[in-house]
C-alpha positions as CSV (number, residue, x, y, z in Angstrom):
1,X,16.6,-13.8,31.9
2,X,14.2,-12.8,34.6
3,X,11.2,-10.5,34.1
4,X,8.2,-9.3,36.1
5,X,5.8,-9.6,33.1
6,X,6.1,-11.6,29.8
7,X,3.6,-10.8,27.1
8,X,3.1,-13.4,24.3
9,X,2.1,-11.5,21.2
10,X,2.5,-7.9,20.0
11,X,-0.7,-7.3,18.2
12,X,-3.0,-4.5,19.2
13,X,-3.5,-5.9,22.7
14,X,0.1,-6.9,23.4
15,X,1.6,-3.7,22.1
16,X,-0.9,-1.5,23.9
17,X,-0.3,-3.3,27.2
18,X,3.5,-3.1,26.9
19,X,3.1,0.7,26.1
20,X,0.9,1.4,29.1
21,X,2.6,-0.7,31.9
22,X,4.5,1.3,34.5
23,X,8.3,1.3,33.9
24,X,8.7,-0.2,37.3
25,X,7.9,-3.5,35.8
26,X,10.6,-5.3,33.9
27,X,8.6,-6.4,30.8
28,X,9.3,-8.6,27.8
29,X,7.3,-9.2,24.6
30,X,7.6,-12.3,22.5
31,X,6.2,-12.1,19.0
32,X,6.5,-14.4,16.0
33,X,6.4,-11.5,13.5
34,X,9.8,-10.2,12.5
35,X,8.7,-6.6,12.1
36,X,9.6,-6.6,8.4
37,X,6.4,-8.1,7.1
38,X,7.5,-11.6,8.0
39,X,5.2,-13.9,9.9
40,X,2.1,-11.8,9.1
41,X,-0.8,-14.1,8.2
42,X,-3.8,-12.3,9.6
43,X,-6.8,-12.6,7.4
44,X,-8.4,-9.3,8.2
45,X,-10.2,-6.8,6.0
46,X,-8.4,-3.9,7.6
47,X,-11.3,-1.8,8.6
48,X,-11.3,0.2,11.8
49,X,-14.8,0.1,13.2
50,X,-16.3,2.9,15.4
51,X,-15.8,0.9,18.6
52,X,-12.1,0.6,17.8
53,X,-11.9,4.3,16.9
54,X,-13.4,5.1,20.3
55,X,-10.9,2.8,22.0
56,X,-8.0,4.7,20.3
57,X,-9.6,8.0,21.3
58,X,-9.2,6.9,24.9
59,X,-5.4,7.3,24.4
60,X,-5.6,10.5,22.4
61,X,-3.9,8.7,19.5
62,X,-4.3,9.8,15.9
63,X,-3.7,7.5,13.0
64,X,-0.6,8.3,10.9
65,X,-1.4,9.0,7.2
66,X,0.9,6.2,6.1
67,X,-1.4,3.5,7.3
68,X,-4.5,4.9,5.7
69,X,-5.4,3.5,2.3
70,X,-7.7,4.5,-0.7
71,X,-10.6,4.6,-1.0
72,X,-12.5,5.5,2.1
73,X,-15.9,3.9,1.7
74,X,-19.0,4.8,3.7
75,X,-21.4,2.1,2.6
76,X,-21.4,-1.7,2.8
77,X,-23.0,-3.6,-0.1
78,X,-24.7,-6.5,1.6
79,X,-25.4,-9.7,-0.4
80,X,-27.8,-12.4,0.8
81,X,-27.2,-15.2,-1.7
82,X,-30.1,-17.4,-0.6
83,X,-32.8,-14.7,-0.9
84,X,-30.9,-13.0,-3.8
85,X,-31.3,-9.6,-2.0
86,X,-28.8,-6.8,-2.2
87,X,-28.9,-3.8,0.1
88,X,-26.6,-0.9,0.9
89,X,-26.1,0.3,4.5
90,X,-24.1,3.3,5.7
91,X,-21.1,2.5,7.8
92,X,-18.3,4.6,9.3
93,X,-15.2,2.4,9.0
94,X,-11.7,3.6,8.3
95,X,-9.9,1.7,5.5
96,X,-6.4,1.0,6.6
97,X,-3.3,-1.2,6.2
98,X,-3.9,-3.7,8.9
99,X,-0.3,-4.9,9.1
100,X,0.9,-1.3,9.1
101,X,-1.6,-0.6,11.9
102,X,-0.1,-3.3,14.1
103,X,3.5,-2.2,13.3
104,X,2.6,1.4,14.2
105,X,1.2,0.3,17.6
106,X,4.3,-1.8,18.2
107,X,6.5,1.3,17.4
108,X,4.9,3.1,20.4
109,X,6.2,0.6,22.9
110,X,8.9,2.3,25.0
111,X,12.5,1.3,24.5
112,X,12.9,-0.2,28.0
113,X,10.6,-3.0,27.1
114,X,12.5,-6.0,25.8
115,X,10.9,-7.2,22.5
116,X,11.9,-10.5,20.9
117,X,10.8,-10.2,17.3
118,X,10.6,-13.4,15.3
119,X,10.2,-15.4,18.5
120,X,8.2,-18.6,18.3
121,X,6.9,-19.8,21.7
122,X,7.2,-23.5,22.1
123,X,6.4,-24.1,25.8
124,X,5.1,-22.3,28.8
125,X,5.2,-24.0,32.2
126,X,4.7,-23.2,35.9
127,X,7.9,-23.2,37.9
128,X,7.8,-22.5,41.6
129,X,6.1,-19.1,42.1
130,X,6.4,-18.1,38.4
131,X,6.7,-19.3,34.9
132,X,9.2,-20.3,32.3
133,X,8.6,-19.3,28.7
134,X,10.6,-21.3,26.2
135,X,10.9,-20.0,22.6
136,X,13.0,-20.2,19.5
137,X,14.7,-16.9,18.5
138,X,17.2,-16.4,15.8
139,X,17.8,-20.2,15.6
140,X,18.4,-20.4,19.3
141,X,16.4,-21.8,22.2
142,X,15.8,-19.1,24.8
143,X,14.1,-19.2,28.2
144,X,12.5,-16.3,30.1
145,X,11.5,-16.5,33.7
146,X,8.6,-14.4,34.9
147,X,6.2,-13.8,37.7
148,X,3.3,-12.9,35.5
149,X,2.4,-14.3,32.1
150,X,0.0,-12.5,29.6
151,X,-1.5,-14.2,26.6
152,X,-2.0,-11.6,23.9
153,X,-1.6,-14.2,21.2
154,X,-5.0,-14.3,19.5
155,X,-7.2,-17.2,18.5
156,X,-4.5,-19.8,18.7
157,X,-3.3,-18.5,22.1
158,X,-0.6,-20.8,23.5
159,X,-1.3,-19.4,27.0
160,X,-5.0,-20.2,26.8
161,X,-4.4,-23.7,25.4
162,X,-1.8,-24.5,28.1
163,X,-3.5,-23.2,31.2
164,X,-7.2,-23.2,30.2
165,X,-7.7,-26.2,27.8
166,X,-11.3,-26.7,28.8
167,X,-12.2,-23.1,27.9
168,X,-12.9,-23.8,24.2
169,X,-14.7,-21.4,21.9
170,X,-16.3,-22.0,18.5
171,X,-13.6,-21.7,15.9
172,X,-13.4,-20.9,12.2
173,X,-10.7,-20.6,9.6
174,X,-10.5,-17.1,8.1
175,X,-9.2,-17.3,4.5
176,X,-8.4,-14.1,2.5
177,X,-6.9,-13.5,-0.9
178,X,-5.6,-10.3,-2.6
179,X,-6.3,-9.5,-6.3
180,X,-5.5,-6.7,-8.6
181,X,-8.4,-4.3,-8.6
182,X,-10.5,-5.0,-11.7
183,X,-13.9,-3.8,-10.4
184,X,-15.3,-0.8,-12.2
185,X,-16.3,0.9,-9.0
186,X,-14.5,0.2,-5.7
187,X,-16.8,-1.1,-2.9
188,X,-17.0,-2.8,0.4
189,X,-19.1,-6.0,0.5
190,X,-20.6,-8.2,3.1
191,X,-21.8,-11.6,2.0
192,X,-24.1,-14.1,3.6
193,X,-24.0,-17.6,2.0
194,X,-25.3,-20.5,4.2
195,X,-24.2,-23.1,1.6
196,X,-20.5,-22.3,2.5
197,X,-20.5,-20.8,5.9
198,X,-22.8,-19.9,8.8
199,X,-20.6,-16.9,9.4
200,X,-20.0,-14.2,6.8
201,X,-17.5,-13.1,4.1
202,X,-16.1,-9.7,3.1
203,X,-14.7,-7.9,0.1
204,X,-12.9,-4.5,0.2
205,X,-11.1,-2.3,-2.3
206,X,-7.7,-1.2,-1.0
207,X,-5.0,0.8,-2.7
208,X,-5.4,-0.7,-6.2
209,X,-6.2,-4.2,-4.8
210,X,-9.4,-6.0,-4.1
211,X,-9.3,-8.4,-1.1
212,X,-11.9,-11.1,-0.5
213,X,-12.1,-13.3,2.5
214,X,-14.4,-15.0,4.9
215,X,-14.7,-17.2,8.0
216,X,-15.4,-20.8,7.1
217,X,-15.7,-24.1,8.9
218,X,-12.3,-25.4,10.0
219,X,-12.7,-28.6,8.0
220,X,-12.9,-27.9,4.3
221,X,-12.3,-24.1,4.6
222,X,-10.3,-23.9,1.3
223,X,-13.1,-25.7,-0.5
224,X,-15.8,-23.5,0.9
225,X,-13.8,-20.4,0.0
226,X,-13.3,-21.4,-3.6
227,X,-17.0,-22.4,-3.9
228,X,-18.1,-19.0,-2.7
229,X,-15.8,-17.2,-5.1
230,X,-17.4,-19.1,-8.0
231,X,-20.9,-18.1,-6.9
232,X,-19.9,-14.4,-6.6
233,X,-18.4,-14.2,-10.1
234,X,-22.0,-14.4,-11.3
235,X,-22.8,-11.3,-9.2
236,X,-20.2,-9.1,-10.7
237,X,-17.2,-9.8,-8.5
238,X,-14.0,-9.7,-10.5
239,X,-11.2,-11.7,-9.0
240,X,-8.5,-12.6,-11.5
241,X,-5.3,-14.4,-10.4
242,X,-4.7,-14.4,-6.6
243,X,-1.6,-12.4,-5.7
244,X,-1.5,-13.4,-2.1
245,X,-3.3,-15.7,0.3
246,X,-3.6,-15.3,4.1
247,X,-5.3,-17.5,6.6
248,X,-5.7,-17.7,10.4
249,X,-8.0,-19.0,13.1
250,X,-10.8,-16.8,14.3
251,X,-12.9,-17.3,17.4
252,X,-16.6,-16.6,17.7
253,X,-18.0,-16.6,21.2
254,X,-21.5,-17.8,21.9
255,X,-22.0,-17.7,25.6
256,X,-20.7,-15.8,28.7
257,X,-18.4,-18.6,29.7
258,X,-16.4,-18.2,26.5
259,X,-14.8,-15.1,27.9
260,X,-11.7,-15.9,30.1
261,X,-9.5,-13.2,31.7
262,X,-7.3,-15.8,33.4
263,X,-6.6,-16.7,37.0
264,X,-4.0,-15.8,39.6
265,X,-0.8,-14.7,37.7
266,X,-2.0,-15.8,34.3
267,X,-3.8,-13.2,32.2
268,X,-5.6,-13.2,28.8
269,X,-6.3,-10.1,26.7
270,X,-7.9,-9.4,23.3
271,X,-9.1,-12.4,21.2
272,X,-7.2,-14.8,23.4
273,X,-9.7,-13.8,26.2
274,X,-12.6,-14.1,23.7
275,X,-13.1,-10.4,23.2
276,X,-14.3,-10.5,19.6
277,X,-17.7,-9.7,18.2
278,X,-19.8,-12.8,17.4
279,X,-21.8,-10.7,14.9
280,X,-19.1,-8.9,13.0
281,X,-15.8,-10.6,14.1
282,X,-14.5,-7.1,15.1
283,X,-11.8,-7.6,17.7
284,X,-9.5,-4.5,17.7
285,X,-11.7,-2.6,20.2
286,X,-11.7,-5.6,22.6
287,X,-7.9,-5.9,22.2
288,X,-7.3,-2.2,23.0
289,X,-9.8,-2.0,25.8
290,X,-8.8,-5.2,27.6
291,X,-5.1,-4.1,27.4
292,X,-6.0,-0.8,28.9
293,X,-7.8,-2.4,31.8
294,X,-5.1,-4.9,32.5
295,X,-2.4,-2.1,32.5
296,X,-4.6,-0.2,35.0
297,X,-4.9,-3.2,37.2
298,X,-1.1,-3.8,37.2
299,X,-0.3,-0.1,37.7
300,X,-2.7,0.5,40.6
301,X,-3.4,-2.7,42.4
302,X,-1.7,-5.5,44.3
303,X,-4.7,-7.8,43.5
304,X,-4.2,-7.6,39.8
305,X,-6.4,-10.5,38.7
306,X,-9.4,-9.5,40.8
307,X,-9.0,-5.9,39.6
308,X,-8.7,-6.9,36.0
309,X,-11.8,-9.1,36.3
310,X,-13.8,-6.3,37.8
311,X,-12.7,-3.7,35.2
312,X,-13.6,-5.9,32.3
313,X,-17.1,-6.7,33.6
314,X,-18.8,-4.3,31.1
315,X,-16.5,-5.4,28.3
316,X,-17.6,-9.0,28.8
317,X,-21.2,-7.9,28.9
318,X,-20.7,-5.8,25.7
319,X,-19.4,-8.8,23.7
320,X,-21.9,-11.2,25.3
321,X,-24.8,-9.0,24.1
322,X,-23.3,-9.1,20.6
323,X,-24.0,-12.9,20.7
324,X,-27.7,-12.0,21.0
325,X,-27.6,-10.1,17.7
326,X,-26.4,-13.2,15.8
327,X,-29.9,-14.9,15.2
328,X,-31.3,-11.7,13.7
329,X,-28.3,-11.3,11.3
330,X,-27.5,-14.9,10.5
331,X,-30.8,-16.7,10.4
332,X,-32.1,-16.5,6.8
333,X,-35.7,-15.9,7.8
334,X,-35.0,-12.8,10.0
335,X,-32.3,-11.5,7.7
336,X,-34.6,-11.7,4.7
337,X,-37.3,-9.8,6.6
338,X,-34.9,-7.0,7.6
339,X,-33.4,-6.7,4.1
340,X,-36.7,-6.9,2.3
341,X,-38.1,-4.1,4.5
342,X,-35.3,-1.8,3.5
343,X,-34.9,-0.7,7.1
344,X,-31.9,1.6,7.5
345,X,-30.7,0.8,3.9
346,X,-29.9,3.6,1.5
347,X,-30.5,3.8,-2.2
348,X,-27.5,4.2,-4.5
349,X,-27.8,6.4,-7.5
350,X,-25.7,5.2,-10.4
């Protein structure tokens, strides 16, 4: 089967790119999710940040009611376990069903795009002037031939690992569990705990459930996760029996060289390209924006890679500048000063 463009992954970046590409391109999408809830292992709190809302506004898209969940919370309760400080900060996130959000974006892909759901990519190789993508689908080995290959396959991108093995980014394991909601008052929590991770953890009430997760060192992530849960029980977190556990890799860029858009006829979008915030791990906005820029490059230029690189300049700068925020948020001394000052915090009345 011959195609002009093959996209690996149908998350926010892959689905958006497939939707925006000119119909003149014969396009295929390979995604390991089956579209029926199968294959979903994304450990994500499911909050749509303002940057991602702005990216959606670019397309004049409105969220369907079915992916919104209760409650909608406008403050984040921030815990610094080392200094024992707790502060509330106003935030404007949309609480949503993250798996439903991805499915909704995938449903917008036009029917002329060939989508192989439940496809597991096993090999990608250069052949002549193009590529061969080998994958398992419905128990069969299939091969797609293409001129262009796009990695929209997240932190564990097979495209990035195959063609840019030296472009390594700091990596964590995100672990998340779902519990029946037993907290008296629903809330959104942000937790800093240097004993278990130099990143952060989150908790969020969602449609009668409470989910708790965090980004932990790859080695020993399960142990750090459980250790942190035990510490938080003393601060009023009610967990109960875990109903579901999700885990995935998550990237955290630290330098400008961590962002890779690809080369020649190989392209990377979304988290595969490194477009994820080092300070908050927010990546939906980078997925949507990079997909939009790559679609523009394909649709309007014969020098696609050069055009895509140019269009994503400010996007790379945006995420690089977020790396500069990390010391002020994650170094205990600075964070303690900020939280102790009460700057931009709000007082909650019981």
